[in-house]
N, C-alpha and C positions, 0 to 999 in steps of 0.2 A: 719463834726462835728455834734454832737447831739445838739438839741435845747432844751432850758429850758424855758417853758412857764408858767407863773403865771396868772391864771384867777380867779377872785373872783366869787363865785357862791352861790346861795341860798341853804341853807341846807348843806347836806354832799355829794353833787354830785361831782364826779371827772370828770372834763371836760377839754379837751385839743383841741387846734385848730389844723388845718391841718399843719401849719408850725411848730408845736411843737412835731410832731410825725414822726418817721422814722422807716423803717424796720430794726430792730436790738434792741439795748438797749437804753432806754430813761429815762430821769428823768422828772417827772411830779410833779408840785407843786399845792397845794391848800391852801387857807387861811381860817381859821375858828377861830373867836374870837381872832384876832390878833396873832394867832399862825400859823406857817407855817409848813406844813408837806411835805416831799418829798418821792417819791417812784421810783421804777425802773419798767418800763413797757416792756413786751415782747409780741408783737402781734403774735399770732399763728392762722392762718386762715386755716380751713379745710372744709369750706362749702361755697357754692356760695352766700348764703343769709345772713350769719351771720359771724361776726368776733369776736375774743376773745382777749381782752386786759388784760394781766396779770399785776397787780399792787402789789407792796410791800410797806407796811407801817410799821412804827416802833411802833405803838400803839397797845395795846392789845384789844381794843374795836372793835366791828364789824362795819365796815363802810357800808353805803348803796351805791349801784351803780346805774347806769342808763343805759338804753338801748337806744341808739341813732338811731332812725330809719329814721330820716329826712336827706335829702340831705345836709342840712345846717351843719350837723356834719359829713360829709364824711371825713374819715381819710386818704384817698388816697389809701386804700387797694382794693377798688372796691366792698365793701360790704355795704349793705343797713342798716344793724344792727350791733351794737357792743356790745358784751357781756363783762362785766367788772368783772374781778376776782381779789379779794384782797388777797394777801399773807401776813400772819403775820410771821415774823422771830422770833421765841421764843428763850429763853435762854437755855433751857435744853430739852434733848430727849434721852431716853435710846437707841433708834434704830439708830438715826443719823439725821442730818439736811439734809434730802434727797433733798429738793428743792435746797438749796444752794449747796449741793454736786454735783448736776447735772451740774450746771454751772461752779463750780470750777474745776471739773474733765474734763469738756468739753474743757476748755482751756489747761489743762495739757496734756491730751491724744490726742485730735483730733482738737483742736481749737474751732470753732463755726460754726454751720450749716448755719447761716445767712450770707449774703454777706459781712457783716462787719467783717474783719479779721485783723484789724490793731493791734496797740500796746495794746489796751484794752484787746484783747483776747489772745494775746501772753503772756501777763503778768498777766492777770486776772484783775478783778475789784479791785480798791484800795480805801481805806477809812475806817472809823470806824463807827460802828453802835451805834447810841445814840438815846435815846428816847425823847430827848428834842427838843428845837426849831431849825428848819432849817437844819437838817442833814438827808441825804437820806440813805436808807437801802442798804447795800452792800450784795447782794445775793451770790456773789462769794467768800466772805471771810470765809473760813472754815478751821479749824485746823484739818489737816489730822491725827494728833496724839491723838485726843480727841474724838474718836467715842463713848466712853462709857459715855461722858458727854452731849451727845445730848439731847435736851429737846423736848417739844411738838411741832412737826412739823404740824401745822394746816394750811389748806387752807380754807379761808373764801370766799364763793362765794355769791354774791347778784345779783339778776336779777329782773328787773322791772316787777312786776306782779299785779300791782294795790295796794296791801297791803304792798309790799316791804318785803316779807318774806326772811329770811336768813337761809341758811343751812350751816353746818360745817362738814369738813372732817378731821379726825385725821390721817394724813399720817403715823405718827409713829406707831400707833396701827394697821393701815391697813397693813403696810409692815411687822410688827411683826407677824400678823396672817397668812401672806403668806410665811413665811420663810421656811416652809416644803412643799410647793406646788411643785408638780412634773409634773402635767398635766393641760391642760386647764380646765378640769372638776373640779380639785381642786380649781382653781382660781374662777371659776363660782360659786362654792358653797359658797365662802366667799364674792364675790362681787355682788351676784344676787340682793341684797336689797340696794346696794349703789347708784344706779341711775347713771346718766351720770357724768363722772368725766373728768376734763381737761387731755389732753395727757401728760402734764408736770408731773402729779402725777405718771403716769406709768413710764415715763422716769427716774424720780428721784428714784423710787423703783428699777428699773433695774440696775441703776448705784450703788445704795446701795448694792444690792445683789452681784454685781461684787466685790465690796470692801470687802464684808464679805465672799467671796469665795463660794457663793451660786448660781452657774451658772444655776443649774436646775430650781430654782425658777424664775430666769430672763427669761429663755427660756419658762417656763410655762406661764408667763404673756404675752409674745409675741404671743404664740400659741393662747391664749385666745382672744387677740386683733384681730388676723386673723379670728377667729371664729365670733367675733362680727362684723367684716367687712361684712361678708356674711349675717348676720342677719339684719344689718342696711342699707344694700345696699350701703356700702361704706362710710356712714356718720362717723362711728367710726372704726378705724383700724390703723395698724402700718404704719407710714409714715417714711420719710427719717430720721427725728430726732430720732424716736424710734430705727431704725436700727443702726444709728450711736452710740446711747447710748448702744445698745446691743454689738456692736463691742468694745466699751470702756470697757464694763463688761468682755468681753473675755480677754482683756489685763490685767485688774485688777485681775481677778481670775486666770490668767495664764492657762486657759483652751484653749490653742492655737489650739487644734484639732477641735474646734467648728467654727473656722474662715471660712473655706470653706463652711460649712453648712449654715452659716449666709449669705454669699455672694450668694449662690445658691438660698436661700429663697428670697432674695431681687430681684433676677432676675425673679423668678416665680411670685412675687407679682407686678412686673412691676415698682419697685422703682429704679430709676437710681442713681448711686453714685455721690457725689459731691467731692469737694476738701477735705472736712472734712473727708469723708470716706477714701480717699486715704491716708490722713495724719495718720489716725488711723491704717491703714494697715502697713504703714511704722513703726509706733511705735511698733506694734505687732512683726514685723520681727526683730526689734532691740532687743526686750525683749528675743527673741530666739537666739540672736547672729548671725543673718543672715543679716549682713550689706550690702552685695552686692545686695541682693534681695530688700532691702529697697531702695537702690539707683535706682534700676530698676523701682520701683513704681513711683519715681519722673519723670522719663522719660515718663512713661505711662500717668501721669497727663498731660504733654504737648502734647503727641500724641492725647489724647482725646479732646484736645481743651480747657482745663481748664487753668486758670492762677494760677501757684503755689503761695501759700500764704507765709508770713514770717515763719509760722510754718513748712511749707514744706521744706524751705531752712535750717532752724535750725535743723530739724530732719535729713536732709542729712548730715549736719556737725557732728551730733551725731553718724551717721553711720560710718563716717571716724574715729571718735575717738574710737568707738568700735573695728574697724579693726586695730587700732594703725597705721593709715596711715596719718601721718602729712603732707607729701608732697601732697597727694590727697586732703586733706582739704584745703590746701593753694591754690592749682590749681583751686579747685572748687570755692573758693571765688574770685579769680582773674578773672575767667570767668564771674561770677555773677556781679562783679564790672564793667567790661567792658560793659556788657549788660545794666546795670543800668545807666551808664553815657551816653550811646548812646540812651537811652529812649526805649530800647527794653523790659524792664520790665513793663508790663501793670499794671496800678494802678487803684484800685477800688475807687469808689466815696468817701468812708470813710476811706481810708487807708493812714496812715502817713508814706509813704515809706522813707522819709528823716530820720525820727526817727528810723525806722526799719533797714535801712542801717547801721546806727551807731551801733545798737545793734548786727547785724550780724557780723560787723567788729570786735567788741570786743569779740564776741563769737568765731570767728575764731582764734583770738589770744589765747583765753583760751584753745581751742581744741589743738592747736599746742603745747602749754606749757604742757598740760596734756600728750600728746603723747610722747614728749621728756622726761618727767619725767618717764613714763612707760619704755621707752627705757633704761634709766639709771639704773632702778632697775631690769631690766631683767637679766637673768643668762648669756645671750650672751653679747659680747662686741660690742655695737652699738654706740660707740663714734663718728665714722665717720658720721653716720646718723644724729646725733645731730648737728654736726658742719655744715653739708650740709644744714640742715633745717634752722639753724640760718642764714646762708648766703643767702638762698633763701628768707627768711622773710625780710632781709634787702633790697634785690633787689626789692621785692614787695612793699616796703614802709610800712611794718608791723613789725617793730622790737619789740621784747618783752620789757616790762618795767623793771625798776630796780628791783622791788620786785620779778617778775617772774624769772629774771636771778639769783638773790640771792638764791631763792628756788631751782632752778636747780643746782646751785653750791653745795648746801647742800645735794642734792640727789647723788652727786658723792662720792662714798665710796671705790671704788676699784682702784688698782694701775693704770690700763689702762685708768682710767678717767682723768689722769693728763692733757691730752691735752685739754679736755673740761673745766677743772678748769682754766687752763691758759688762754684760750680764753674768758671765762666768766669774769674772774677777770680783764683782760685788757679792755674788753668792758665797764665794770662798771666804771673803773678808767677814761677812756677816755671820756665817755658820760655824767657822772654825777659828781656833786661836792662832793657827800658824798658816803660812803660805810660802811656797818655794820662791826664793829670790829669782831663780832663772825664769819662773813663770811671770813674775812682775816685770822683769826686763823684756820678755817677749811681748807682754802687753804694751809696754812703753813703745817698743819698736813698731808694733802694728798700728797703734794709734797715730804715730807719726806718719807712717806710710799712708794711712787713710786721711791725712791732713786734719786730724783731730788733736792738734798739738797741745791745746790747753788741757784736754782730758789726760794726755800723757804726763803733763806737768803735775796734775792732781795725783796721779798714781805715785809719782816720785815724792810728793809731799807726804803721802801716807807711809811710804817707806821710812821717811825721817821721823814721823810721829809715832807709828805703830810697829815698825820693823817689817821684815828683817833689814838690817843695816845695809844701805846701798853700797855696791862695790864699784870698782873702776868702770866696768861696763855700763852700770846704771848711770854714772855721771857722764860718760861719753855720749850715751844715748840722749839724755835730757839736754845736754849742752848743744847737741846737734839740732834738737827741736827749737831751743832758744835761738840758734843761729837762723833757722828758717823763718821764725817770726820776726827776728830783727831785720833779716833781709827784706821781708815784705814791708816792714815799717820804713826801711831805708828807701826802697824803690818808690814808695808813695809819699814820702815825706811826713809820715805819721810819727813825728818825733816824740809826742807825749807817751805813746805806747812803748817806744824804744827806751825811754827813761824808766818807765815802770818795769819793763822786762829786765833791765840791768839791776834795778833795785831788788827784784824778785830773785835773781840769781844770787846776789850777795846775801839776801835774807836766808836762802836755803844752803848757804855754805859753798856755793859754786863761785869760784873766782873768775870774773870775766877777763878774757885776754884781749889782745890788740884788735882781733877781728870783731869782737862784740862791741868794744868802744868805738871803733871806726864806723860801724853800721849806724850807731846812734849819731855820731858826728855828721855823717853824710845826710841823715834824715833832717837834722837841724839845719844844715846848710841849704838843702833843697827847700825847706820851709822858711828860709831867711830868718831863722831864729838865732840871731847872733849871740845874744847873752846866754842862751841855753848852750850853744856850742862852746862858748868860752868856759862855762862852768863845768861842762862834761869833760873838756880837755884837762882842766885842773884836777878833777876827780881821778881821771885816768892816771895822771902823773902821781898823785898822792897814793893811789892804790898799788903803785909799783909797776904798772904796765908801761912799757917803753913805747912812746909815740913813733909811728912810722911815717913815711912820706905821705901815705894816704891820710893819716891823722892831720898832718900839717896842711895838706892840700884842702881838706874839708874846712878846717878852721880859717885858712886864708880866703876861701870862697865865701864863707859866711861874713867875714869882715868886709870883703870887697863889695858884696851886695848892699851893705849898709853904708858904703862910702867911708868906712873907717880906714882910710888909706895909711895914716901914720901907724896905727896899731898893726896893720897888715905888714908894714915894713919891719916893725919890731919883731914880729913872729918870724918873718923871713930871715932876718939877721940871726935870731936865736937858732933857727934851724940849721943855718950854715955853720954856726959856731959849734954846735954839738955833733957836727959831722954827718948830718942826714943829707944825702945827695938829692937835688931836685930832679923831678921828672918832667915830662912834657906838660902835664897838667899844671904843676906848680909854676913853671916858667910862663905859661899862658896867663895864669891868674895875675902874676906880677906884672906882666906886660899890660894887662887891663888896669891894674892899680896905678902904674906910672902914667898911663894914658889919662886916667881920671884926674891925676894931679897936674896934667899938662906938661910933664917932664919927658918930652919925646927923645931927649938925649939919652935918658935912662932906658927908654924903650929900645932905642938902637943898641944900647949896650947889652941889654938882656937878650936881644936877638943874636948878637955876635957871640955872647957867652954860650948860648944854646948850641950854635953851630960848632964852636970850639970843643964842646964836650961830646960832640957826635950826635946831638939831638937836632934834627931838622925841623924848622917851623912848619906847621901844617895850615890848612885853610881855617882850622879852628882858632889857631893863634892869631891870624890876621883878622878874622871875624871879631875876636875879642877886642882888638885895637880899634877896628872900624866901629863896633858897637859903642865903645867908650867915647869915641869922638862924636858919634851921633847923639848920645845922651847929654853931652856937654855942649852941643850946638856948634861943633867944629866940623862942618860938612866938607870944607876945602881940604883939611888935613885927612879926613876920612877918604876923600877922593884920591889923594896922593898915595895913601897906603894901599888903596885898591889897585892902583897902577903898579906899585912896587911888588905886590903879590903876583900880578901878571908877568912882570919881568922875571920873577923867580920861578916861572913856569908852574905856578900853583893855580889851578883852575878855580875860579870863584863858584860858589854854589848859590842856592836860592836865598840863604840867609845873608850872604855877602851883598847880593843885589838889593834885597828888600831893605836892609838896614841903611845902605847908602842912598837908595831912592827916597826913603822917608826923610833922611837927614837933608838931602838937597831940596826936597819939596818944602820942608819947613823953613829952610834958609832962603826961600824965594828964588830958587833956580829950577823952575819947572821944565825948561827946555832940555837941560842936561838929564834930569830925572826921566823925561820922556824917552830920550835916546837910549839911556841905560835899560829901560823897560823893554824897548824893541830889541836891544842886543840880547837880553836874557831870553826873549822869545826865539831869536835866531839860534840860540844855543840849546833849544829844546828844554828850557827850564820852566817849570810851572810855578809862577809867582802867586802869592796870595792876593786875595781881594783887597787887603789892606794897602798893599803897594799900588794897586790900580786906583783905588780911591785917592791916595795921596797925590798921584800924578794929575788926576782929573781935577781935584779941588784946587791944587796949586796953580794949574793952568787957568782956571776960572778966576781965581783971586788976582793973579798977576797979568791977566789978559794975554796969555801966551796962546799961540795958534798951534793946535795939535790936531792930527787927523784921527778922529775916533774910529773910522773904518779900519785904519791900519792898527790902531791900538787893540781892536777886537772887543768882543763882549766881556762883561765883567766876570771874572772867575768866581766859582761858587765858594762860599765860606768853608774853610777847612775845619774838620772836626779835631778837637784836641785829642791826641793819642795818649797823653798822660795828664792826669789831673791830680794835683797835690791834695791829699786827704788829711785833714788836720783834726778830725773829730774822733773821739773814742768809739762812738757808735758805729762808724764806718769800719773801723778796724775790727770791731767785734764780729761784724758780718764777714769780713774778709778772712779772719783767722779762726772763726768758730770758737770764740772765747765768750765767757758770760757777760751779759749786758748790765749786771747789777753794780757796775763800777761807780765809785764815788767821783764827783767832779775833780778834775786834775787841779792840784795845788802847785803853784810855782816852787814852793819849798821842796817838792819832791826832787827837783833837779840837784839840790845840794847835799841831801843826806838821806840815807835809807830809812832812818827812823821815822821820817815823815810819811812813809808809805804804809804804816801800820793800819790795818783795817781795809786796805785796798787789795784786790786780788792781784 
């Protein structure tokens, strides 16, 4: 830990005892007139006989320094003299807060050159800059987005020379004047009269040039420093800190081609890299999307005998994130954790590895979460990868938190993601006392999209049982899923499941509307379940739902199929009485009803009524009449209506011919049936084998002469395009619902209470 030493001194001398200074970052206090000023000191030693102590204060006045040449003031650096430099952190600068930028960017890109690489340099300095009592300057606090607001970056240096003269360097103006420098000569032309400057000035400018994409200017400064090294016999020249800053500029300017040149230059100058150098190289590789090479650098750090810093490990995790390798990141941390607990991770004197370990653990969780999110938004189906990584994270004792799991669930938008949604939803329910309602709604929506409607209904049930309370969107989503299931039951005539779905809706507080009731009525009608249709219609009215023409049409159809003609007429009369206007379907059913009763005067009347209301009869209407005649053995009347249809310029279809041919054949009129069959062939209609067999059998029975060569070969049997499914097992397969259902009880039709215990 850094030491904070407060020593009263005469005048404005900044004095610090040996116990109050360390190699790295230090806070130093002085008291003057009951006011306390704090600063941050950076010892930078580049000479055998003199040391340089960089101090930052918050006041705009020039402080005087002292040169401590006595052994009484030995700061532990091995130098006989200490040069004190005071940095003032100004509020504004057009070019940029270069001094602060150097340290801020150092921790972002490469950590810190000095041995201290703990949490202070992983996270940067923290704190606020204030100009009043007792607050120290934070050199690392730089707003990366406010370069245009940077103010006067001044370095104030004071050296003991008898009179205590003070010289001032305007870094902002200096860097601005060098912005177009391309060679060492260009730099020399500008700096020739500036005298000796601290290396931090050059480092700050190099970093600033990198951020401003002026890599040529940064290289020119380094070339000039190399030239000065020859002129001053090594007193002034680029050191490791300068080269690390130059590598940071390579990263910031994205001039990645300069990296090898910088490394070669370091080798020629005899400057050996340190951990910070390698960390910077890892960052440069990451910027280029070369994650595997960044990981190779980490291995090289260990081969070279260096101890990887927290920045090294966090950069490696970033590499796994760039490569979207969540399993690799997790394995990397598990290996690191084992080494840490065994004590194999070497700890520096000023490194808080306990705190860094916690940070790396959290960062690993973050990387795994981000990789899983990338997998979910990928065009490929990587759902199994997500599930495996979740399982591996549990095994490693690093399960994602509730918020991360909810965000992952939100990222699921495709049908194939339903297995991930189901897993995440169950995890949140089991491990946490709360879950977001919006997440539940999203899960309901996606389960429906994946056609896992029953799973969506189960989520809604848990909302009712466990919370949070469903809102309007929840209800609309689950009702839409009910409608999908009801529509499936309607199309296939699976009326039992239709009834159960209605009961389930009422059980869960969802009031079925006309659409839901009509779906079940139509299913009952298709399955010829007349009694069920009647009871469902009664329940519909009792529950306050207003029957529509679709409701009446389904009920009329169910009654007509069971030849309950009188009941059908009563329903018709009631429909007209309550003001429900018939449609084509209802008129057609009533035409079939009157045909079944043999009341063809009423059939004529219903046809005329249709025309008067603007509804023209269709081939379906005439087919219903012909079919009714055929079922009741009235082939002659059917033949008459067949001709009336032709007179109305309505072209008969295959059903028209087939029903009439079968009726004539049964009625002992094979010759007419034979002629109709040939006429249908001439109209390019493909009749079924049933009509062919009817003609052939009737001709044989009644000894009628037919030309089989003209009749042609027997048509193949037609496959049924729609099969009415009446079993619950078939619907379970269709709708992906559980098959543990109890046998259907007829009482379920009447009251919801009879469905208790059934899904």
